[in-house]
N, C-alpha and C positions, 0 to 999 in steps of 0.2 A: 278743377279737374279731379275727379274721384278715381282713385286707383284701388283695385281689389285688395283686401287684407289677406294675409296668409290663410286664415280659416275659410275664406271664400274661394280659394283656388279650385276646389272641387267643382265649382260652378262652371269652370271652363269646359269640363267634359261634355256637359249638356249643350254647349254652343259650338262644338266642333262639327264641321260639315261631314256628311256621311262618307264621302270619298276619302277624307283624311282619316276618319275612324277606321275605315276598312283597311287602309294601309297599315296603320298602327297595330290593329288587331291581328292582321296576317303575320306581321313580324313577331309580335309577342307570342302568338300561338305556335310559331316555329321555334320558340325558345330564346328569342333575342330581346335586348332592350330596344325601345324605340320611343323617341320624344319629338314633339314639335319644338322648334327652337328658333331663337332670334327675333326678328321683327314681328312675326305673327303673335308670339307670346306677349311681347311688349304692347302691341296694339290691343289685344284682347284684355289685358290687365287694365288698359285705359278705357275700356268700353267701346273700342272701335272695331269695325269689321275688317279683318286683314284682307289685303288684295290677293295674297297667295300664302301658301303654307309650305314651310320647309321641315323635313324630318331628318333627324340624325339617329344613328343606330350603331350598335357594335357588330352588326352583320356586315360581312364583306360584300362587295358588289355582286359576286356570284351567288352568295346566299340570299341577298335581297331578290335577285331575279328568280331564284328557286322558290322563295316564300310567296312571291307574287306571280306564280306561273300562270294563273288564270287571267292575267291582265297584260296588255302590251307594256313592255319596259324597254326604254331606249337608253343606250350608253352615251348620254349627253356630255358627261365630264368624267369619263372612266379613269383618266390619268390621276384625277384628284379624288377619286372615290365616289363620284356622283352618278346616279342613274335617275331617269325620270319615268315614273309609272303613270299610265293614263287609266284612270278609274272613273267610270260614268262620264267619260269625255272630259274629265278634269285632270290636268297634269299636276303631279306632285313630285318635287325633287327630294330624293333620299340620298343622304351622304353618310358614309362610314365615319365613325369617330376617327380623328386623325391628329397627328402632330405634324406641323409644317417644317419642311427642311429650310435651308438657307435661301434668303431672298437676294437676287443679284440685279434685279431691274426695278426695284422699288414698287413692285406691283403684285407679282405672284411668286410662290415658292418654287424652287428648282425641282423639288420632289416632295412627296408626303409619305408619312409612315402611319399605317393603321394602328389604332390602339383600342383596348377594351374599356378605356376610362372616359366617362362622360366629362369629368372635371378637366382632364387634359385637353379634350376637344374644345370645351368652353373657354379655356385659358388662352387660346390663340385668337379669340374674337376681338373686335375693335373696342366696343364700349360696354360697360357693365349692364346698361339697359338692353343690350342686344345679346347678352351672355346668360340668358335664363332659358330653361327648358321645362317642358311639362309632359307628363305621360299619365293617361288614365289608369295605367297599371301600377306605376311606381311613384306618382305624385310630382311635386314641384321641386326643381333643382335650381339653386341660386347661390353658387359658391363664392361669388364676388359681390354679393349684396346689391344686385341691380334693382331689386324691388324697392329698397330704401332710397336709392338714387332716383328712381322713377317717381316715388312719392314726394321727394324733395325737389324735383325738377332740376336734376344735375346730370351733365354729360361728363363722364369720367372714363378714361382709358382703362382697359383691363391690364393690370400689371404695369410694366415699365412703359410710360407714354412715349419716350424717345424711341424705344424699340418698335412700338406699334406703328409709328409714322415712318420709320426707316424701312420697315417691312413693306408697307403699302402706303405710299404717299397720298393716294386717293382718299384715304381716311381723313385727311385734313379737310377736304371738301365735304365729306360726309358729316364731320363734326359741325361745320358751319351750317350745313343743310338741316341737320337735326335741330339746331338752335333756331333756324328760320321757321321750321315747321312746328316745333313744340313750344318755343319760347323759353326753353331751359337755359340755365346758366352753365358755362363751361368751367369746370373745376380748375383751380389755378395751375396745378402741375401740368394738366392736359393743355391748358391755354398757352402756357409758356413753351411747351414742346411744339405746339402749332407755330408759334412765332419764330422759333428757331429753325424749323424744318420746312417752312413755306416754299423756299426755292426748289425743293424736291418735286414740286408739282410739274416742273418743266420736263420731267422724265415720263409723265403720264400721257397717254394718247389723248389728243384733243377731243375726240368723240366722247371719251369717258368724262372729261372735265366739263364739257358742255352739257352732258346729261345731268350731272350733279347741279350745275348752275341753273338749269331749267327748273329742277325740283326746288332748289333754294329760292328762286325768285317767285315761285308760286306759294311760298310759305306765308302764313299769317304774320309772322314776325321777321319777314325778310329785311326790312329796313334796319332793324336793330342788329341783325346778324351781319349785314354788310358794313354797318358803321363800326361795330366792335372789331370785326376782322377785315378791315379795309386793306390790310397788308396782303390778304389772300386775293382780294379783288385786283390789287395792283400787280400781283404776280401773274395772274392769268390774263389780265388786260392792262398792260403797262401804260397805255395811253391815259388811263384814269389817274395815274400818279400826278401828271402835270396839271390835270384839272383840279386835283385836291389842293394844289399849292396856290391857287388863285384866290386871293381875297381882294375884291375890287371896290373902288369908290363909285358909288351910285348916288351922286348928289349929296356927298358927305354922310351917306348911310353905308357903312362898310359891310359887304356881304361875303360870307364864306360860300363859295360855289359848291364845294362838296357837301356842306351841311344842307344846302338848298336841295340838292339831289336826294339826299337821304329823307328829308321831310316830304318831298314829292312822292317818293316811293311809298312812304308810310301812308300818304293820303290816297294812294291809287287803288283801284280795284285789283283783285288777284288775277291778273291777265298777263301772260308771259310777254306778249308783243308790246303791250303798253309799258310794262316794267323794264323790259330791255331798252325800249326807246328812251325812257326816262334816265336809265343808268348811263346810256351813251349819248344823251342829248347834247352835252356840252363838250364832247371830245374835240370839236373843231375850234373851241375858243382860245386855247393857248397860242395857236398859230395865227389867230386873227386879232390878237390883243393890241389895241392902240390906246393912247391917252390923248384926249381931246384938249383943245385950248382952254376949256373950262375946268380942266383937272380931273374930269370924270373918265372912267375906263369904258371903252367901247370894243365891240367884237363884230365889226361889220363882216358879213359874208360867212359867219360861223356855221349857219345851218347847212349851206351847200358843202362847205369843207367837212363838216361833221358827218354828213351823209356818206361822203366818200370814205372817210376813216371808218365809220361804223360798218360799211360794207366789207372793208378789208378785215376788220376784227371778226365779224361773223363768218366770213369765209375761212379765216384762220382757225376758228373754233368749230368748223365743220357743221354750222347750223344749216338746216334745210333751206331751200331756195325761197319757199313761200314766206317763212318767218323772216328771213333776211330782207326780202323785198319790201315787206310791210314795215319793218323797223326803219329801213333806209328812207322809205317814202315819208313816214311820220317825222323823222328828224329833218328832212329837207323842207317840209312845209310847216314846221312847228311855230314859226313866227307869223303865219298867215292870220290876218285880221278876220274875225267873224262877227256877224251881226244877225239880228233877227229878221232882216229884210228878206222876204220870201224869194224875190227874184235872184238876189245874191246867193242865197242858199241853194236854189235850184242849179245855178251855175256851178257852185262848188260840188254839189252832189254829182253832177255830170262829169266834172273834172277829176274828182278823187274817188267817187264811189261811196255808197252809204257806210260800208264797214270802216274804211279809213277815216272818213269824216267824223263818225261817232267816236272812234278811238282818239282822234285829234282833240275832240272836245273833252274826253276823259283826261287826256294829258294836260290840257289847259286848266281843268278843275284841280288836278293834282298839284300843279305848279302854282296856281293862284286861287287857293281855297276861299279867299275873301269874296271872290266874284262868282262862286259856284251857282248862286241863284240865277245870275245873268246867263251863264252857260247852260243851265238846265232849261231856261226859257228857249234858248236856241235849239236844244235837243227836242223840246216839245214841238217847236215849229217844224223841225225836220220830220218828226213822226207824223205830223199832220200832212205834210207834203207827200210822204211815202204812202200814206193811207189812200191817197188819190191815184196811186199807180202812175206817177208822172213819166214823161218821156225823158230818159236820161242818156240816150244814145241814139245814133242813127238807126240801129236795129229795132228801136222801139217805135219808129215812125210807122204810121198806117199807110205808108207808100213805100215801094221798093225800087231798086235799080231797074228791075224788069218793067215796072210801070213807067218809069221815065223813058226807057228805051222805046216803049210802045208809043210814046208821044213824038218819036222821030229823032231822038238823040242817040247816036250810035257810038260816039267816042266815050270810052270808059272814064277818062279824066273829067270830062264835062258832066257826065252822070254823077260822079262823086261831088263835084262842085255844087250842083243843084241840090243834091241831098243834104250837103253841109249847110247851105243857106236855109233850107227848109227846117232843119234841126235847130239852128240858131234862133230862128224866128219862133218856133214852137217853144223853145227853152225860155225865151224872154216873154212868152205869152202874147206875142204880136199875132200869132197864128194858131188856130185850133189844130190839134192832132186828129184830124178827121179826113177821111179819104178824099171826099169831094173838094174840100177847102184846099188840101195839099195839092190836088191835081190842078185846080184852077191857078194856084200860085205858081206851080211848076210851069204851066203853059206861059204865064206872063214872063217868067225868067228866060224861057227858051226863045220867046219872041216870034 
């Protein structure tokens, strides 16, 4: 990873979007300081295109509105000094330099005090790599040596780490998320503070925790972050703690269940549903643990039990219904045997749907990387089946309930039974999905 050197900082000005430059110039022309700040500066220094830009300034909100009088400005966070300007249809958050008051809920300050000092504003931020600012007019500001930490791949709290996490416990999740995204190491003082204050996450809204978990799981280095900060995972998903304690005898090959989950996530594609399913795939095992007469450990019924637990966990963390349903389905069918047999795969496609079946294959590859070639052959077979636009449901039949009714069947239940038989025979390729063939077969069923 190449990070811009200090003499190259001027190159940032040329890569700023026009709407951001417009806001900066309007504020400086009105006599104020104005800088882009935080994550956008970090990303630009790393050669990445920021998703959005935040601006900080010594102008009060009223002065910001006045300086940008030619544009719509919305008071989106006026209590904390933030307004949002819309320039060329692009929103830009602009916040007055501030000092935070006392924190009583481990999330937000009770009040803020505006300041004219950029350094004081940067001193309240979470990590040094997010406490850098840049202005085309006055240059680069880095009072806490964030550029050095960025170059060295270090996540370090600004100032007192214990204070930073007591102020806003969500910063614990953010630290782990940045490690997952960037692959950086967490500086020891910061790491120890995380370990001490992890229980404070229980004070944070579940929606905020799940949003950070989502970003974390999408990170390239998610497995390493989850492994190093397993205590954070156990705090937000306590059911995982019992999973981590299982070291089981598999024919005298003792396996660490938590270690297997970490390796599986490391092997997996960067897909939220797949990684969530892998993370929660074994939550049913502790309650299903038995020791057989051969001395080996077994977990009969763990997939069904795990699916129920996973659903409860994702409900608790306020995940959306679509994500929850997909994860629960994958966990419930994770032990399904798959083969390259085309008839079997057509049946599974009809039962699970293409998306779930393909994610199941990715899960199996992630858990059993030795057999990835075999599972990729299954994927190829599925691709070939789908290329032929197969009949995977009653709605795909070239005959309808109306057609069956026209043959003299008036009872709805019987119409459904006939359609179901036709579909099963088409699925097994005993019957062509062709209108005349289906009609003739329907007539024979009706009698």
